[in-house]
PyMOL Python script that loads the backbone (N, CA, C, O; Angstrom):
from pymol import cmd

cmd.read_pdbstr("""\
ATOM      1  N   UNK A   1      -6.850   8.739 114.277  1.00  0.00           N
ATOM      2  CA  UNK A   1      -6.957   9.450 113.090  1.00  0.00           C
ATOM      3  C   UNK A   1      -7.350  11.190 114.011  1.00  0.00           C
ATOM      4  O   UNK A   1      -8.118  11.400 114.950  1.00  0.00           O
ATOM      5  N   UNK A   2      -6.645  11.947 113.407  1.00  0.00           N
ATOM      6  CA  UNK A   2      -6.845  13.440 113.543  1.00  0.00           C
ATOM      7  C   UNK A   2      -7.493  13.971 112.563  1.00  0.00           C
ATOM      8  O   UNK A   2      -7.326  13.470 111.451  1.00  0.00           O
ATOM      9  N   UNK A   3      -8.373  15.084 112.707  1.00  0.00           N
ATOM     10  CA  UNK A   3      -9.246  15.785 111.798  1.00  0.00           C
ATOM     11  C   UNK A   3      -8.008  17.136 111.191  1.00  0.00           C
ATOM     12  O   UNK A   3      -7.581  17.858 112.091  1.00  0.00           O
ATOM     13  N   UNK A   4      -7.695  17.312 110.320  1.00  0.00           N
ATOM     14  CA  UNK A   4      -7.073  18.269 109.750  1.00  0.00           C
ATOM     15  C   UNK A   4      -8.000  19.375 108.577  1.00  0.00           C
ATOM     16  O   UNK A   4      -8.947  18.963 107.907  1.00  0.00           O
ATOM     17  N   UNK A   5      -7.459  20.866 108.530  1.00  0.00           N
ATOM     18  CA  UNK A   5      -7.915  21.722 107.650  1.00  0.00           C
ATOM     19  C   UNK A   5      -6.765  21.897 106.835  1.00  0.00           C
ATOM     20  O   UNK A   5      -5.807  22.344 107.467  1.00  0.00           O
ATOM     21  N   UNK A   6      -6.527  21.650 105.440  1.00  0.00           N
ATOM     22  CA  UNK A   6      -5.363  21.977 104.709  1.00  0.00           C
ATOM     23  C   UNK A   6      -5.896  23.234 104.118  1.00  0.00           C
ATOM     24  O   UNK A   6      -7.075  23.174 103.768  1.00  0.00           O
ATOM     25  N   UNK A   7      -5.252  24.396 103.930  1.00  0.00           N
ATOM     26  CA  UNK A   7      -5.393  25.242 103.022  1.00  0.00           C
ATOM     27  C   UNK A   7      -4.371  25.243 101.837  1.00  0.00           C
ATOM     28  O   UNK A   7      -3.178  25.126 102.116  1.00  0.00           O
ATOM     29  N   UNK A   8      -4.788  25.377 100.442  1.00  0.00           N
ATOM     30  CA  UNK A   8      -3.683  25.194  99.045  1.00  0.00           C
ATOM     31  C   UNK A   8      -4.130  26.411  98.701  1.00  0.00           C
ATOM     32  O   UNK A   8      -5.338  26.611  98.576  1.00  0.00           O
ATOM     33  N   UNK A   9      -3.014  27.590  98.459  1.00  0.00           N
ATOM     34  CA  UNK A   9      -3.191  28.395  97.689  1.00  0.00           C
ATOM     35  C   UNK A   9      -2.169  28.183  96.462  1.00  0.00           C
ATOM     36  O   UNK A   9      -1.047  27.692  96.582  1.00  0.00           O
ATOM     37  N   UNK A  10      -2.818  28.692  95.115  1.00  0.00           N
ATOM     38  CA  UNK A  10      -2.272  28.280  93.866  1.00  0.00           C
ATOM     39  C   UNK A  10      -2.418  29.478  93.321  1.00  0.00           C
ATOM     40  O   UNK A  10      -3.460  30.121  93.446  1.00  0.00           O
ATOM     41  N   UNK A  11      -1.205  29.968  92.545  1.00  0.00           N
ATOM     42  CA  UNK A  11      -1.098  31.254  92.032  1.00  0.00           C
ATOM     43  C   UNK A  11      -0.275  31.045  90.558  1.00  0.00           C
ATOM     44  O   UNK A  11       0.460  30.072  90.387  1.00  0.00           O
ATOM     45  N   UNK A  12      -0.425  31.764  89.836  1.00  0.00           N
ATOM     46  CA  UNK A  12       0.563  31.272  88.611  1.00  0.00           C
ATOM     47  C   UNK A  12       2.096  31.972  89.046  1.00  0.00           C
ATOM     48  O   UNK A  12       2.284  32.831  89.908  1.00  0.00           O
ATOM     49  N   UNK A  13       3.218  31.243  88.067  1.00  0.00           N
ATOM     50  CA  UNK A  13       4.562  31.741  88.356  1.00  0.00           C
ATOM     51  C   UNK A  13       4.702  33.040  87.991  1.00  0.00           C
ATOM     52  O   UNK A  13       3.829  33.593  87.321  1.00  0.00           O
ATOM     53  N   UNK A  14       5.755  33.640  88.368  1.00  0.00           N
ATOM     54  CA  UNK A  14       6.056  34.749  87.885  1.00  0.00           C
ATOM     55  C   UNK A  14       6.333  34.490  86.227  1.00  0.00           C
ATOM     56  O   UNK A  14       6.613  33.412  85.703  1.00  0.00           O
ATOM     57  N   UNK A  15       6.214  35.446  85.746  1.00  0.00           N
ATOM     58  CA  UNK A  15       6.294  35.605  84.176  1.00  0.00           C
ATOM     59  C   UNK A  15       5.473  34.772  83.330  1.00  0.00           C
ATOM     60  O   UNK A  15       5.709  34.528  82.147  1.00  0.00           O
ATOM     61  N   UNK A  16       4.344  34.286  84.112  1.00  0.00           N
ATOM     62  CA  UNK A  16       3.421  33.553  83.173  1.00  0.00           C
ATOM     63  C   UNK A  16       2.048  34.497  83.422  1.00  0.00           C
ATOM     64  O   UNK A  16       1.540  34.685  84.528  1.00  0.00           O
ATOM     65  N   UNK A  17       1.515  35.100  82.022  1.00  0.00           N
ATOM     66  CA  UNK A  17       0.540  35.883  81.814  1.00  0.00           C
ATOM     67  C   UNK A  17      -0.738  35.884  82.950  1.00  0.00           C
ATOM     68  O   UNK A  17      -1.297  34.795  83.077  1.00  0.00           O
ATOM     69  N   UNK A  18      -1.084  36.649  83.517  1.00  0.00           N
ATOM     70  CA  UNK A  18      -2.310  36.428  84.355  1.00  0.00           C
ATOM     71  C   UNK A  18      -3.440  37.689  83.949  1.00  0.00           C
ATOM     72  O   UNK A  18      -3.494  38.735  84.596  1.00  0.00           O
ATOM     73  N   UNK A  19      -4.286  37.404  82.817  1.00  0.00           N
ATOM     74  CA  UNK A  19      -4.846  38.257  82.321  1.00  0.00           C
ATOM     75  C   UNK A  19      -6.117  39.157  83.445  1.00  0.00           C
ATOM     76  O   UNK A  19      -6.546  40.309  83.383  1.00  0.00           O
ATOM     77  N   UNK A  20      -6.470  37.818  84.587  1.00  0.00           N
ATOM     78  CA  UNK A  20      -7.512  38.265  85.325  1.00  0.00           C
ATOM     79  C   UNK A  20      -6.717  39.688  86.404  1.00  0.00           C
ATOM     80  O   UNK A  20      -7.199  40.806  86.591  1.00  0.00           O
ATOM     81  N   UNK A  21      -5.662  39.240  86.844  1.00  0.00           N
ATOM     82  CA  UNK A  21      -4.882  39.986  87.460  1.00  0.00           C
ATOM     83  C   UNK A  21      -4.625  41.335  86.927  1.00  0.00           C
ATOM     84  O   UNK A  21      -4.730  42.362  87.598  1.00  0.00           O
ATOM     85  N   UNK A  22      -4.223  41.273  85.475  1.00  0.00           N
ATOM     86  CA  UNK A  22      -3.861  42.696  85.130  1.00  0.00           C
ATOM     87  C   UNK A  22      -5.252  43.551  84.814  1.00  0.00           C
ATOM     88  O   UNK A  22      -5.332  44.779  84.862  1.00  0.00           O
ATOM     89  N   UNK A  23      -6.386  42.590  84.463  1.00  0.00           N
ATOM     90  CA  UNK A  23      -7.633  43.485  84.282  1.00  0.00           C
ATOM     91  C   UNK A  23      -8.049  43.916  85.683  1.00  0.00           C
ATOM     92  O   UNK A  23      -8.496  45.061  85.759  1.00  0.00           O
ATOM     93  N   UNK A  24      -8.000  43.403  86.487  1.00  0.00           N
ATOM     94  CA  UNK A  24      -8.397  43.943  88.188  1.00  0.00           C
ATOM     95  C   UNK A  24      -7.229  44.788  88.330  1.00  0.00           C
ATOM     96  O   UNK A  24      -7.559  45.723  89.060  1.00  0.00           O
ATOM     97  N   UNK A  25      -6.130  44.888  88.007  1.00  0.00           N
ATOM     98  CA  UNK A  25      -4.982  46.167  88.355  1.00  0.00           C
ATOM     99  C   UNK A  25      -5.339  47.393  87.743  1.00  0.00           C
ATOM    100  O   UNK A  25      -5.178  48.524  88.200  1.00  0.00           O
ATOM    101  N   UNK A  26      -5.921  46.999  86.489  1.00  0.00           N
ATOM    102  CA  UNK A  26      -6.146  48.343  85.624  1.00  0.00           C
ATOM    103  C   UNK A  26      -7.662  49.024  86.437  1.00  0.00           C
ATOM    104  O   UNK A  26      -7.886  50.171  86.823  1.00  0.00           O
ATOM    105  N   UNK A  27      -8.276  48.137  86.471  1.00  0.00           N
ATOM    106  CA  UNK A  27      -9.257  49.021  87.360  1.00  0.00           C
ATOM    107  C   UNK A  27      -9.516  49.402  88.624  1.00  0.00           C
ATOM    108  O   UNK A  27     -10.487  50.035  89.038  1.00  0.00           O
ATOM    109  N   UNK A  28      -8.359  48.874  89.358  1.00  0.00           N
ATOM    110  CA  UNK A  28      -8.077  49.607  90.624  1.00  0.00           C
ATOM    111  C   UNK A  28      -7.390  50.793  90.364  1.00  0.00           C
ATOM    112  O   UNK A  28      -7.687  51.740  91.093  1.00  0.00           O
ATOM    113  N   UNK A  29      -6.564  50.971  89.525  1.00  0.00           N
ATOM    114  CA  UNK A  29      -5.996  51.835  89.341  1.00  0.00           C
ATOM    115  C   UNK A  29      -6.813  53.192  88.621  1.00  0.00           C
ATOM    116  O   UNK A  29      -6.630  54.344  89.015  1.00  0.00           O
ATOM    117  N   UNK A  30      -7.574  52.887  87.699  1.00  0.00           N
ATOM    118  CA  UNK A  30      -8.985  53.812  87.481  1.00  0.00           C
ATOM    119  C   UNK A  30      -9.361  54.514  88.680  1.00  0.00           C
ATOM    120  O   UNK A  30      -9.459  55.739  88.760  1.00  0.00           O
ATOM    121  N   UNK A  31      -9.594  53.579  89.734  1.00  0.00           N
ATOM    122  CA  UNK A  31     -10.272  53.848  90.851  1.00  0.00           C
ATOM    123  C   UNK A  31      -9.251  54.741  91.722  1.00  0.00           C
ATOM    124  O   UNK A  31      -9.600  55.063  92.858  1.00  0.00           O
ATOM    125  N   UNK A  32      -8.363  55.031  91.366  1.00  0.00           N
ATOM    126  CA  UNK A  32      -7.169  55.812  91.807  1.00  0.00           C
ATOM    127  C   UNK A  32      -6.434  55.342  92.962  1.00  0.00           C
ATOM    128  O   UNK A  32      -6.069  56.109  93.853  1.00  0.00           O
ATOM    129  N   UNK A  33      -6.158  53.825  92.965  1.00  0.00           N
ATOM    130  CA  UNK A  33      -5.336  53.113  93.812  1.00  0.00           C
ATOM    131  C   UNK A  33      -4.178  52.979  92.987  1.00  0.00           C
ATOM    132  O   UNK A  33      -4.118  52.615  91.813  1.00  0.00           O
ATOM    133  N   UNK A  34      -3.117  53.381  93.895  1.00  0.00           N
ATOM    134  CA  UNK A  34      -1.700  53.016  93.346  1.00  0.00           C
ATOM    135  C   UNK A  34      -1.185  51.619  93.464  1.00  0.00           C
ATOM    136  O   UNK A  34      -1.133  51.261  94.640  1.00  0.00           O
ATOM    137  N   UNK A  35      -0.799  50.746  92.626  1.00  0.00           N
ATOM    138  CA  UNK A  35      -0.342  49.414  92.954  1.00  0.00           C
ATOM    139  C   UNK A  35       0.941  49.218  92.168  1.00  0.00           C
ATOM    140  O   UNK A  35       1.141  49.754  91.078  1.00  0.00           O
ATOM    141  N   UNK A  36       2.014  48.213  92.946  1.00  0.00           N
ATOM    142  CA  UNK A  36       3.135  47.789  92.149  1.00  0.00           C
ATOM    143  C   UNK A  36       2.920  46.668  91.534  1.00  0.00           C
ATOM    144  O   UNK A  36       3.711  46.298  90.666  1.00  0.00           O
ATOM    145  N   UNK A  37       1.854  45.950  91.855  1.00  0.00           N
ATOM    146  CA  UNK A  37       1.799  44.742  91.056  1.00  0.00           C
ATOM    147  C   UNK A  37       0.533  44.071  91.672  1.00  0.00           C
ATOM    148  O   UNK A  37       0.147  44.392  92.796  1.00  0.00           O
ATOM    149  N   UNK A  38      -0.129  43.100  90.890  1.00  0.00           N
ATOM    150  CA  UNK A  38      -1.478  42.534  91.546  1.00  0.00           C
ATOM    151  C   UNK A  38      -1.127  41.154  90.938  1.00  0.00           C
ATOM    152  O   UNK A  38      -0.763  41.198  89.762  1.00  0.00           O
ATOM    153  N   UNK A  39      -1.175  39.824  91.582  1.00  0.00           N
ATOM    154  CA  UNK A  39      -1.532  38.684  91.185  1.00  0.00           C
ATOM    155  C   UNK A  39      -2.803  38.049  91.659  1.00  0.00           C
ATOM    156  O   UNK A  39      -3.238  38.289  92.785  1.00  0.00           O
ATOM    157  N   UNK A  40      -3.463  37.170  90.746  1.00  0.00           N
ATOM    158  CA  UNK A  40      -4.598  36.635  91.586  1.00  0.00           C
ATOM    159  C   UNK A  40      -3.975  34.938  91.832  1.00  0.00           C
ATOM    160  O   UNK A  40      -2.966  34.395  91.382  1.00  0.00           O
ATOM    161  N   UNK A  41      -5.013  34.449  92.697  1.00  0.00           N
ATOM    162  CA  UNK A  41      -4.826  33.262  93.268  1.00  0.00           C
ATOM    163  C   UNK A  41      -5.941  32.678  93.828  1.00  0.00           C
ATOM    164  O   UNK A  41      -6.838  33.268  94.430  1.00  0.00           O
ATOM    165  N   UNK A  42      -5.835  31.242  93.564  1.00  0.00           N
ATOM    166  CA  UNK A  42      -7.189  30.157  93.884  1.00  0.00           C
ATOM    167  C   UNK A  42      -6.710  29.624  95.321  1.00  0.00           C
ATOM    168  O   UNK A  42      -5.540  29.384  95.619  1.00  0.00           O
ATOM    169  N   UNK A  43      -7.767  29.489  96.111  1.00  0.00           N
ATOM    170  CA  UNK A  43      -7.634  29.143  97.602  1.00  0.00           C
ATOM    171  C   UNK A  43      -8.462  27.874  97.750  1.00  0.00           C
ATOM    172  O   UNK A  43      -9.659  28.005  97.497  1.00  0.00           O
ATOM    173  N   UNK A  44      -8.029  26.658  98.119  1.00  0.00           N
ATOM    174  CA  UNK A  44      -8.904  25.565  98.175  1.00  0.00           C
ATOM    175  C   UNK A  44      -9.011  24.898  99.855  1.00  0.00           C
ATOM    176  O   UNK A  44      -7.921  24.603 100.345  1.00  0.00           O
ATOM    177  N   UNK A  45      -9.960  24.716 100.519  1.00  0.00           N
ATOM    178  CA  UNK A  45      -9.801  24.413 101.745  1.00  0.00           C
ATOM    179  C   UNK A  45     -10.292  22.758 101.765  1.00  0.00           C
ATOM    180  O   UNK A  45     -11.278  22.232 101.249  1.00  0.00           O
ATOM    181  N   UNK A  46      -9.345  22.257 102.461  1.00  0.00           N
ATOM    182  CA  UNK A  46      -9.479  20.845 102.410  1.00  0.00           C
ATOM    183  C   UNK A  46      -9.653  20.049 103.631  1.00  0.00           C
ATOM    184  O   UNK A  46      -8.608  19.817 104.239  1.00  0.00           O
ATOM    185  N   UNK A  47     -11.008  19.463 104.246  1.00  0.00           N
ATOM    186  CA  UNK A  47     -11.056  18.915 105.350  1.00  0.00           C
ATOM    187  C   UNK A  47     -10.662  17.402 105.217  1.00  0.00           C
ATOM    188  O   UNK A  47     -11.249  16.684 104.407  1.00  0.00           O
ATOM    189  N   UNK A  48      -9.544  16.876 106.118  1.00  0.00           N
ATOM    190  CA  UNK A  48      -9.386  15.316 105.963  1.00  0.00           C
ATOM    191  C   UNK A  48      -8.769  14.895 107.384  1.00  0.00           C
ATOM    192  O   UNK A  48      -8.394  15.656 108.276  1.00  0.00           O
ATOM    193  N   UNK A  49      -8.757  13.477 107.372  1.00  0.00           N
ATOM    194  CA  UNK A  49      -8.344  12.997 108.477  1.00  0.00           C
ATOM    195  C   UNK A  49      -6.886  12.133 108.178  1.00  0.00           C
ATOM    196  O   UNK A  49      -6.598  11.573 107.120  1.00  0.00           O
ATOM    197  N   UNK A  50      -6.047  12.195 109.440  1.00  0.00           N
ATOM    198  CA  UNK A  50      -4.741  11.476 108.719  1.00  0.00           C
ATOM    199  C   UNK A  50      -4.306  11.207 110.090  1.00  0.00           C
ATOM    200  O   UNK A  50      -4.890  11.604 111.099  1.00  0.00           O
ATOM    201  N   UNK A  51      -3.063  10.389 110.046  1.00  0.00           N
ATOM    202  CA  UNK A  51      -2.538   9.896 111.182  1.00  0.00           C
ATOM    203  C   UNK A  51      -1.409  11.055 112.011  1.00  0.00           C
ATOM    204  O   UNK A  51      -1.158  10.995 113.215  1.00  0.00           O
ATOM    205  N   UNK A  52      -0.819  12.100 111.035  1.00  0.00           N
ATOM    206  CA  UNK A  52      -0.116  13.258 111.686  1.00  0.00           C
ATOM    207  C   UNK A  52      -0.337  14.325 110.588  1.00  0.00           C
ATOM    208  O   UNK A  52      -0.996  14.249 109.551  1.00  0.00           O
ATOM    209  N   UNK A  53       0.445  15.412 111.136  1.00  0.00           N
ATOM    210  CA  UNK A  53       0.344  16.642 110.571  1.00  0.00           C
ATOM    211  C   UNK A  53       0.973  16.377 109.009  1.00  0.00           C
ATOM    212  O   UNK A  53       0.431  16.778 107.980  1.00  0.00           O
ATOM    213  N   UNK A  54       2.401  15.514 109.086  1.00  0.00           N
ATOM    214  CA  UNK A  54       3.242  15.345 108.172  1.00  0.00           C
ATOM    215  C   UNK A  54       2.348  14.473 106.924  1.00  0.00           C
ATOM    216  O   UNK A  54       2.397  14.727 105.720  1.00  0.00           O
ATOM    217  N   UNK A  55       1.520  13.369 107.594  1.00  0.00           N
ATOM    218  CA  UNK A  55       0.948  12.437 106.807  1.00  0.00           C
ATOM    219  C   UNK A  55      -0.211  13.580 105.816  1.00  0.00           C
ATOM    220  O   UNK A  55      -0.138  13.681 104.591  1.00  0.00           O
ATOM    221  N   UNK A  56      -1.031  14.198 106.524  1.00  0.00           N
ATOM    222  CA  UNK A  56      -1.448  15.244 105.885  1.00  0.00           C
ATOM    223  C   UNK A  56      -1.083  16.097 104.678  1.00  0.00           C
ATOM    224  O   UNK A  56      -1.470  16.212 103.515  1.00  0.00           O
ATOM    225  N   UNK A  57      -0.102  16.683 105.529  1.00  0.00           N
ATOM    226  CA  UNK A  57       0.683  17.449 104.086  1.00  0.00           C
ATOM    227  C   UNK A  57       1.169  16.785 103.121  1.00  0.00           C
ATOM    228  O   UNK A  57       1.158  17.360 102.032  1.00  0.00           O
ATOM    229  N   UNK A  58       1.662  15.593 103.173  1.00  0.00           N
ATOM    230  CA  UNK A  58       1.716  14.391 101.882  1.00  0.00           C
ATOM    231  C   UNK A  58       0.806  14.266 101.303  1.00  0.00           C
ATOM    232  O   UNK A  58       1.009  14.079 100.104  1.00  0.00           O
ATOM    233  N   UNK A  59      -0.531  14.288 101.715  1.00  0.00           N
ATOM    234  CA  UNK A  59      -1.730  13.506 101.186  1.00  0.00           C
ATOM    235  C   UNK A  59      -2.202  15.081 100.418  1.00  0.00           C
ATOM    236  O   UNK A  59      -3.081  15.036  99.557  1.00  0.00           O
ATOM    237  N   UNK A  60      -1.721  16.112 100.697  1.00  0.00           N
ATOM    238  CA  UNK A  60      -2.580  17.321 100.074  1.00  0.00           C
ATOM    239  C   UNK A  60      -1.546  17.670  99.178  1.00  0.00           C
ATOM    240  O   UNK A  60      -1.940  18.083  98.087  1.00  0.00           O
ATOM    241  N   UNK A  61      -0.187  17.604  99.372  1.00  0.00           N
ATOM    242  CA  UNK A  61       0.777  17.808  98.313  1.00  0.00           C
ATOM    243  C   UNK A  61       0.482  16.726  97.012  1.00  0.00           C
ATOM    244  O   UNK A  61       0.999  16.948  95.917  1.00  0.00           O
ATOM    245  N   UNK A  62      -0.082  15.964  97.157  1.00  0.00           N
ATOM    246  CA  UNK A  62      -0.023  14.798  96.037  1.00  0.00           C
ATOM    247  C   UNK A  62      -1.327  15.279  95.418  1.00  0.00           C
ATOM    248  O   UNK A  62      -1.424  15.073  94.209  1.00  0.00           O
ATOM    249  N   UNK A  63      -2.497  15.970  96.110  1.00  0.00           N
ATOM    250  CA  UNK A  63      -3.686  16.551  95.363  1.00  0.00           C
ATOM    251  C   UNK A  63      -3.211  17.504  94.799  1.00  0.00           C
ATOM    252  O   UNK A  63      -3.798  17.689  93.733  1.00  0.00           O
ATOM    253  N   UNK A  64      -2.339  18.297  95.003  1.00  0.00           N
ATOM    254  CA  UNK A  64      -1.884  19.676  94.288  1.00  0.00           C
ATOM    255  C   UNK A  64      -1.440  19.323  93.137  1.00  0.00           C
ATOM    256  O   UNK A  64      -1.886  19.582  92.019  1.00  0.00           O
ATOM    257  N   UNK A  65      -0.280  18.545  93.544  1.00  0.00           N
ATOM    258  CA  UNK A  65       0.372  17.883  92.293  1.00  0.00           C
ATOM    259  C   UNK A  65      -0.502  17.577  91.144  1.00  0.00           C
ATOM    260  O   UNK A  65      -0.491  18.091  90.025  1.00  0.00           O
ATOM    261  N   UNK A  66      -1.454  16.412  91.740  1.00  0.00           N
ATOM    262  CA  UNK A  66      -2.160  15.788  90.457  1.00  0.00           C
ATOM    263  C   UNK A  66      -3.241  16.591  90.018  1.00  0.00           C
ATOM    264  O   UNK A  66      -3.225  16.566  88.787  1.00  0.00           O
ATOM    265  N   UNK A  67      -4.343  17.421  90.512  1.00  0.00           N
ATOM    266  CA  UNK A  67      -5.395  17.843  90.342  1.00  0.00           C
ATOM    267  C   UNK A  67      -5.407  19.437  90.640  1.00  0.00           C
ATOM    268  O   UNK A  67      -5.987  20.101  89.781  1.00  0.00           O
ATOM    269  N   UNK A  68      -4.913  20.064  91.607  1.00  0.00           N
ATOM    270  CA  UNK A  68      -5.343  21.537  91.911  1.00  0.00           C
ATOM    271  C   UNK A  68      -4.415  22.399  91.501  1.00  0.00           C
ATOM    272  O   UNK A  68      -4.650  23.589  91.716  1.00  0.00           O
ATOM    273  N   UNK A  69      -3.247  22.059  90.872  1.00  0.00           N
ATOM    274  CA  UNK A  69      -2.004  22.842  90.427  1.00  0.00           C
ATOM    275  C   UNK A  69      -1.305  22.486  89.026  1.00  0.00           C
ATOM    276  O   UNK A  69      -0.737  21.403  88.886  1.00  0.00           O
ATOM    277  N   UNK A  70      -1.355  23.255  88.190  1.00  0.00           N
ATOM    278  CA  UNK A  70      -0.373  22.479  87.016  1.00  0.00           C
ATOM    279  C   UNK A  70       0.930  22.842  87.190  1.00  0.00           C
ATOM    280  O   UNK A  70       1.273  23.981  86.873  1.00  0.00           O
ATOM    281  N   UNK A  71       1.758  22.021  87.666  1.00  0.00           N
ATOM    282  CA  UNK A  71       3.300  22.576  88.242  1.00  0.00           C
ATOM    283  C   UNK A  71       4.131  23.170  86.823  1.00  0.00           C
ATOM    284  O   UNK A  71       5.230  23.709  86.954  1.00  0.00           O
ATOM    285  N   UNK A  72       3.754  23.077  86.032  1.00  0.00           N
ATOM    286  CA  UNK A  72       4.444  23.827  84.764  1.00  0.00           C
ATOM    287  C   UNK A  72       4.287  25.451  85.125  1.00  0.00           C
ATOM    288  O   UNK A  72       5.231  26.229  85.267  1.00  0.00           O
ATOM    289  N   UNK A  73       2.870  25.773  85.239  1.00  0.00           N
ATOM    290  CA  UNK A  73       2.891  27.154  85.314  1.00  0.00           C
ATOM    291  C   UNK A  73       2.422  27.655  86.534  1.00  0.00           C
ATOM    292  O   UNK A  73       2.144  28.854  86.508  1.00  0.00           O
ATOM    293  N   UNK A  74       2.258  27.069  87.595  1.00  0.00           N
ATOM    294  CA  UNK A  74       1.691  27.141  89.079  1.00  0.00           C
ATOM    295  C   UNK A  74       2.715  27.341  90.194  1.00  0.00           C
ATOM    296  O   UNK A  74       3.830  26.832  90.081  1.00  0.00           O
ATOM    297  N   UNK A  75       2.486  27.837  90.932  1.00  0.00           N
ATOM    298  CA  UNK A  75       3.534  27.789  92.240  1.00  0.00           C
ATOM    299  C   UNK A  75       2.127  27.487  93.276  1.00  0.00           C
ATOM    300  O   UNK A  75       1.021  27.956  93.008  1.00  0.00           O
ATOM    301  N   UNK A  76       2.364  26.736  94.331  1.00  0.00           N
ATOM    302  CA  UNK A  76       1.244  26.452  95.394  1.00  0.00           C
ATOM    303  C   UNK A  76       1.892  26.231  96.739  1.00  0.00           C
ATOM    304  O   UNK A  76       2.899  25.525  96.776  1.00  0.00           O
ATOM    305  N   UNK A  77       1.410  26.770  97.859  1.00  0.00           N
ATOM    306  CA  UNK A  77       1.467  26.719  98.882  1.00  0.00           C
ATOM    307  C   UNK A  77       0.519  25.911 100.017  1.00  0.00           C
ATOM    308  O   UNK A  77      -0.692  26.132 100.030  1.00  0.00           O
ATOM    309  N   UNK A  78       1.078  25.036 100.896  1.00  0.00           N
ATOM    310  CA  UNK A  78      -0.076  24.201 101.803  1.00  0.00           C
ATOM    311  C   UNK A  78       0.201  24.625 103.173  1.00  0.00           C
ATOM    312  O   UNK A  78       1.380  24.656 103.525  1.00  0.00           O
ATOM    313  N   UNK A  79      -0.627  24.922 103.915  1.00  0.00           N
ATOM    314  CA  UNK A  79      -1.014  25.190 105.139  1.00  0.00           C
ATOM    315  C   UNK A  79      -1.873  23.993 105.758  1.00  0.00           C
ATOM    316  O   UNK A  79      -2.854  23.504 105.197  1.00  0.00           O
ATOM    317  N   UNK A  80      -1.369  23.593 106.986  1.00  0.00           N
ATOM    318  CA  UNK A  80      -2.247  22.641 107.669  1.00  0.00           C
ATOM    319  C   UNK A  80      -2.403  22.962 108.833  1.00  0.00           C
ATOM    320  O   UNK A  80      -1.481  23.506 109.440  1.00  0.00           O
ATOM    321  N   UNK A  81      -3.690  22.687 109.467  1.00  0.00           N
ATOM    322  CA  UNK A  81      -4.201  23.360 110.717  1.00  0.00           C
ATOM    323  C   UNK A  81      -5.075  21.915 111.528  1.00  0.00           C
ATOM    324  O   UNK A  81      -5.839  21.175 110.908  1.00  0.00           O
ATOM    325  N   UNK A  82      -4.813  21.798 112.682  1.00  0.00           N
ATOM    326  CA  UNK A  82      -5.668  20.749 113.209  1.00  0.00           C
ATOM    327  C   UNK A  82      -7.035  21.414 113.511  1.00  0.00           C
ATOM    328  O   UNK A  82      -7.112  22.547 113.988  1.00  0.00           O
ATOM    329  N   UNK A  83      -8.045  20.693 113.223  1.00  0.00           N
ATOM    330  CA  UNK A  83      -9.307  20.908 113.883  1.00  0.00           C
ATOM    331  C   UNK A  83      -9.767  20.574 115.057  1.00  0.00           C
ATOM    332  O   UNK A  83     -10.912  20.889 115.384  1.00  0.00           O
TER     333      UNK A  83
END
""", "prot")
cmd.dss("prot")
cmd.show_as("cartoon", "prot")
cmd.util.cbc("prot")
cmd.orient("prot")
């Protein structure tokens, strides 16, 4: 078994309202920053052991599909790094 760290980034799909990002964007614009767009995201770091990078990615994909993201409204990315 090899130790891996998986990083899962979960964000709302385009077209889904993101009130947190809208509020933050307005605040940044009031401070003088010009933005084309801003989106919020959640990031999860998961330490796990697996037989291979592919096995680790499969397990983390299942975690994301079952709990970390709602596939109806979220997109997510998974990055796997050996520790």
